[in-house]
C-alpha positions in Angstrom: 0.0 0.0 0.1 2.8 2.3 0.9 4.7 1.7 -2.4 1.4 2.5 -4.3 0.8 5.7 -2.7 4.5 6.7 -3.1 4.1 5.8 -6.8 1.1 7.9 -7.3 2.7 10.7 -5.5 5.7 10.5 -7.7 3.4 10.4 -10.7 1.6 13.5 -9.9 4.8 15.4 -9.1 6.3 14.2 -12.5 3.2 15.7 -14.2 3.6 19.0 -12.2 7.4 19.2 -12.9 7.4 18.2 -16.4 10.2 15.6 -16.3 13.7 16.2 -17.8 17.0 16.1 -16.1 16.3 18.6 -13.3 13.1 17.2 -11.9 14.7 15.3 -9.4 12.3 12.5 -9.4 14.5 9.2 -9.9 14.3 5.9 -8.3 16.3 2.7 -8.3 19.5 3.3 -10.3 18.5 6.8 -11.4 15.7 5.7 -13.6 12.9 8.4 -14.0 9.3 7.9 -13.6 7.6 6.4 -16.5 4.2 7.5 -17.7 1.2 5.6 -19.1 0.1 6.6 -22.5 -2.7 8.8 -21.1 -0.4 10.6 -18.8 2.0 11.0 -21.6 -0.7 12.6 -23.8 -1.5 14.8 -20.8 2.2 15.7 -20.0 2.5 16.6 -23.9 -0.3 18.9 -23.8 1.0 20.8 -20.6 4.6 20.8 -22.1 3.5 22.1 -25.5 2.3 25.3 -23.6 4.4 25.6 -20.5 7.8 24.1 -21.3 7.8 26.3 -24.5 7.4 29.3 -22.5 10.1 28.5 -20.2 12.4 27.5 -22.9 13.1 23.9 -21.6 11.6 22.4 -24.9 12.1 22.9 -28.4 9.0 23.6 -30.5 5.9 24.2 -28.3 2.6 24.5 -29.9 4.3 25.8 -32.9 2.6 28.1 -35.6 0.2 25.5 -37.2 -3.6 25.9 -36.7 -4.3 22.2 -37.1 -1.5 21.4 -34.5 -3.1 23.9 -32.0 -6.5 22.5 -32.6 -5.3 19.1 -31.7 -3.6 20.6 -28.6 -7.1 22.3 -27.8 -8.8 19.0 -28.0 -6.5 17.3 -25.9 -6.6 19.9 -23.1 -10.5 19.7 -23.3 -10.3 16.1 -22.9 -8.0 16.0 -19.8 -8.9 19.2 -17.9 -12.2 20.9 -16.7 -13.6 23.8 -18.6 -12.3 26.3 -16.0 -8.7 25.1 -16.5 -9.0 24.9 -20.3 -10.0 28.7 -20.2 -6.9 29.6 -18.3 -4.6 27.5 -20.5 -6.1 29.2 -23.8 -5.7 32.6 -22.4 -2.0 31.7 -21.3 -1.5 30.3 -24.8 -2.9 33.4 -26.7 -0.9 35.9 -24.3 2.4 34.4 -23.5 3.0 32.5 -26.8 1.5 35.3 -28.8 -1.1 32.8 -30.7 -3.4 35.4 -31.6 -2.9 35.2 -35.2 -4.2 31.5 -34.9 -7.5 32.8 -34.1 -7.8 33.8 -37.7 -8.0 30.0 -38.5 -11.7 28.6 -38.6 -10.3 25.2 -37.7 -9.1 26.7 -34.3 -12.1 28.6 -33.7 -14.2 25.5 -34.1 -12.2 23.7 -31.3 -11.8 26.4 -28.7 -13.3 26.7 -25.5 -15.8 29.7 -25.6 -15.8 32.1 -22.8 -16.1 36.0 -22.2 -12.3 36.6 -22.3 -12.1 35.1 -25.7 -15.0 36.9 -26.8 -13.0 40.1 -25.9 -10.1 39.0 -27.7 -12.1 38.3 -30.9 -13.7 41.7 -30.5 -10.5 43.4 -30.5 -9.1 41.5 -33.5 -12.3 41.7 -35.6 -11.0 44.6 -37.8 -8.0 42.5 -38.9 -9.6 39.2 -39.3 -9.7 37.6 -42.6 -13.1 36.8 -44.2 -12.6 33.2 -43.9 -12.5 33.3 -40.2 -15.4 35.9 -39.6 -18.2 33.6 -39.6 -16.5 31.1 -37.2 -15.7 34.1 -34.9 -19.2 35.3 -34.9 -20.4 31.9 -34.1 -18.1 31.8 -31.2 -19.7 35.2 -30.0 -23.0 34.1 -30.5 -22.5 31.0 -28.3 -21.1 32.9 -25.4 -23.8 35.6 -25.7 -26.5 33.1 -25.9 -25.2 31.3 -22.8 -25.1 34.6 -20.9 -28.5 35.7 -21.8 -29.9 32.3 -20.5 -28.0 32.8 -17.4 -28.7 36.6 -16.8 -32.0 37.4 -18.5 -34.5 36.0 -15.9 -32.8 37.4 -12.7 -32.6 40.7 -14.6 -36.1 40.8 -15.7 -37.3 39.7 -12.3 -35.4 42.3 -10.2 -36.1 45.1 -12.4 -39.7 44.3 -13.1 -40.4 44.0 -9.5 -39.0 47.4 -8.8 -40.7 49.0 -11.7 -44.1 47.5 -10.5 -43.5 49.2 -7.2 -42.4 52.3 -8.7 -45.5 52.5 -10.8 -48.1 52.1 -8.4 -50.3 55.1 -7.5 -51.9 55.2 -4.2 -53.4 58.7 -4.6 -55.1 58.1 -8.1 -57.5 60.5 -9.8 -60.8 59.2 -10.7 -59.6 58.1 -14.2 -56.4 56.2 -12.9 -58.3 53.9 -10.4 -57.6 50.3 -10.8 -61.0 49.0 -9.5 -59.8 45.2 -9.6 -56.7 45.9 -7.4 -58.7 48.4 -5.3 -61.6 45.9 -4.5 -58.9 43.1 -3.6 -57.1 45.4 -1.3 -60.3 46.4 0.6 -62.1 42.9 0.7 -62.0 43.1 4.5 -64.3 46.1 4.3 -67.1 44.2 2.6 -70.4 45.2 4.0 -72.9 42.1 3.3 -76.1 44.3 4.2 -75.3 46.8 1.5 -73.5 44.4 -0.8 -70.7 46.6 -1.3 -66.9 47.3 -0.4 -65.9 50.4 1.4 -62.7 51.3 0.0 -60.4 52.8 2.5 -57.3 52.8 0.2 -57.4 53.5 -3.4 -55.0 51.6 -5.9 -54.4 53.4 -9.1 -52.3 52.7 -12.4 -49.1 54.6 -12.9 -49.3 57.9 -14.6 -49.1 57.7 -18.3 -45.8 58.3 -19.7 -43.4 56.9 -22.3 -41.2 55.0 -19.7 -41.0 54.7 -15.9 -37.2 54.9 -16.1 -34.7 56.0 -18.7 -31.4 54.0 -18.5 -28.3 54.9 -20.0 -25.3 52.5 -20.3 -22.2 54.3 -21.2 -19.3 51.8 -21.9 -15.6 52.5 -22.0 -14.1 50.7 -25.1 -10.5 50.7 -23.8 -8.9 47.2 -24.1 -8.8 46.7 -20.2 -12.6 46.8 -20.4 -13.2 44.1 -22.7 -15.1 41.6 -20.3 -17.1 44.4 -18.8 -18.3 45.4 -22.3 -19.3 41.9 -23.3 -21.6 41.8 -20.1 -22.8 45.2 -20.5 -23.9 44.5 -24.0 -25.7 41.5 -22.9 -27.4 43.5 -20.0 -28.2 46.4 -22.3 -30.2 44.0 -24.7 -32.1 42.4 -21.9 -32.9 46.0 -20.3 -34.1 47.1 -23.7 -36.7 44.2 -23.9 -38.5 45.6 -20.9 -41.4 47.8 -22.0 -41.5 50.3 -19.1 -37.7 51.1 -19.4 -36.1 53.2 -22.2 -32.6 51.7 -22.7 -29.5 53.5 -24.4 -26.3 51.9 -24.9 -23.5 54.4 -25.7 -19.7 53.3 -26.2 -16.8 55.4 -26.4 -13.0 55.8 -26.8 -11.9 59.2 -28.1 -15.1 59.0 -30.2 -18.7 58.4 -29.0 -21.1 55.7 -30.9 -24.6 55.4 -30.0 -25.7 51.6 -30.3 -29.2 51.8 -29.2 -30.7 50.8 -32.4 -28.9 47.5 -32.3 -30.4 46.4 -28.8 -32.7 43.8 -30.5 -29.5 41.6 -30.9 -26.5 42.0 -28.4 -24.2 40.2 -30.9 -24.9 43.2 -33.1 -24.2 45.6 -30.2 -20.8 43.8 -29.4 -19.9 43.9 -33.1 -20.5 47.9 -33.0 -17.9 48.0 -30.6 -14.3 48.8 -31.3 -11.9 47.6 -28.4 -8.8 49.5 -27.8 -8.0 53.2 -28.4 -7.9 56.1 -26.2 -10.4 57.4 -23.6 -12.5 60.6 -23.7 -14.9 60.3 -20.7 -15.8 63.9 -20.9 -17.0 63.6 -24.5 -19.1 60.5 -23.6 -20.8 62.3 -20.8 -21.5 65.3 -23.1 -23.2 63.1 -25.3 -25.1 61.3 -22.7 -26.1 64.8 -21.3 -27.5 65.8 -24.7 -29.9 62.7 -25.0 -31.0 62.8 -21.3 -34.5 64.4 -21.2 -35.9 63.5 -17.9 -33.1 63.9 -15.5 -34.8 62.9 -12.4 -36.1 59.5 -14.0 -32.7 58.5 -15.7 -30.2 56.2 -14.4 -26.8 56.7 -16.0 -24.3 53.9 -15.6 -20.8 54.7 -16.5 -18.6 51.6 -16.9 -15.2 52.6 -16.9 -11.9 52.3 -15.1 -11.8 56.2 -15.2 -8.4 56.9 -16.7 -9.4 60.1 -18.5 -7.3 60.9 -21.6 -9.4 64.1 -22.4 -10.1 67.1 -20.1 -10.4 65.7 -16.6 -11.4 69.0 -15.0 -14.2 69.4 -17.6 -15.1 65.8 -17.1 -15.6 66.0 -13.2 -17.6 69.4 -13.7 -20.1 67.6 -16.3 -20.4 64.8 -13.8 -21.4 67.2 -11.0 -23.7 68.9 -13.4 -25.4 65.6 -14.2 -25.8 64.6 -10.7 -27.1 68.2 -9.5 -29.6 68.1 -12.3 -31.1 64.8 -10.5 -29.6 62.1 -12.7 -28.7 59.0 -10.8 -25.2 58.7 -11.8 -23.4 55.3 -11.1 -19.8 54.6 -11.8 -18.8 50.8 -12.2 -15.1 50.4 -12.3 -15.6 47.0 -13.9 -18.7 44.6 -14.7 -17.0 41.4 -14.8 -15.6 38.3 -12.6 -12.0 39.3 -13.3 -11.3 40.4 -9.8 -10.0 43.7 -8.5 -9.7 46.2 -11.3 -7.1 48.7 -12.1 -8.6 52.2 -12.1 -8.0 55.9 -11.3 -8.2 56.1 -7.5 -8.3 60.1 -7.5 -11.4 60.2 -10.0 -13.0 57.6 -8.0 -12.6 59.4 -5.0 -13.7 62.7 -6.2 -16.9 61.0 -7.7 -17.7 59.6 -4.3 -17.4 63.1 -3.0 -20.1 64.2 -5.4 -22.3 61.4 -4.2 -21.6 59.3 -7.1 -20.6 55.6 -5.9 -17.8 54.1 -7.7 -17.1 50.4 -7.4 -16.6 47.2 -9.3 -19.7 44.9 -9.9 -20.1 41.3 -10.8 -22.6 40.3 -13.4 -24.5 38.4 -10.6 -24.9 41.7 -8.6 -26.0 43.8 -11.6 -29.6 42.8 -11.9 -30.0 43.9 -8.1 -28.1 47.0 -8.6 -30.5 48.1 -11.3 -33.4 47.3 -9.2 -32.0 49.2 -6.1 -31.5 52.3 -8.5 -35.0 52.0 -9.9 -36.3 52.0 -6.4 -34.2 55.0 -5.5 -32.3 53.4 -2.9 -29.0 54.8 -1.9 -26.4 52.7 -3.9 -23.5 53.4 -1.6 -25.6 51.7 1.3 -27.0 48.9 -1.0 -23.4 48.1 -2.2 -22.2 47.9 1.5 -25.1 45.5 2.3 -23.9 43.3 -0.5 -20.4 43.2 0.9 -19.2 45.5 -2.2 -16.5 47.9 -1.3 -17.2 51.4 -2.7 -14.7 54.3 -3.2 -15.1 56.4 -0.3 -16.8 53.9 1.8 -16.4 50.3 3.0 -18.2 47.0 2.7 -20.9 46.3 5.3 
């Protein structure tokens, strides 16, 4: 039994260390640990990426799309999806294999995730025609998966808040919801008069085009890639709610309004050009121009706040929006990527204006929007969720 355990431990260390003269794993007369065929394939898959990176092995993954496709098939066989995504990211970043994403054969075998979509969107302008359909299929798969996961929580959270915001308990005669009023007052039924005495009237909401206007203002800089993908999906979901008027605006040094594409989040994402400079001031100026009901508008600025334009003017414009009644929220990231890099000085100044600045995961975003629609204090809401805001601490 002891020998068996020892051999298994040696096998595991052999796979971790990668073999070779320096691994130190010898037994008997200096004979190295031998691997079975399946372990050898797993070891080759790891060595193709990590030994090539360190220079302990010649060749690596090479520059051939078929070879990389075979490597992708192997790692998907031996490792869980979460590990495959890490290995893919390492291969693309550390071995500079982005050009192989231009090959349909590779795209058909790749493990699709949000980070890969961000990479494809960054490369779409230089991608050859033969790979564009395969790349769009990858983006479609990820977007459909995200929509299935995020649509119902978003719809439930936001609709619930909208319904509460819409109810009117001081209705005029023409606004009374008689069915809801009767149900609310059944305890006041008088049998002798066969009638209900309504102590509390329930009315429909005031007629208007929308109960809330939501503007998602997205920073297109390369560091925001994952956030942009999630925001595109959320924008499309919000746009499907009839009581909300949703706009999606993206920016670098230019500003593009993608609101007309919200029927399809893939079209939204393909309207984005990741990379380039950042002019938050210009983006806020555009948003200022399209906001017609400040006190009914929620403006979500999704940016790391590194301003490449006029920072002083940008801060003054943010204050003007806030003072006009716009509910301004700054999300430093909308992703699961961990702690973001951001401009701490701008975030601190925003906090001083009453504009909360914090990173938000996709799972928290539906309830964030629900809280904003209800008119809750967002910094307090974030603290209750354990989210640290700039200028405040998690509760």
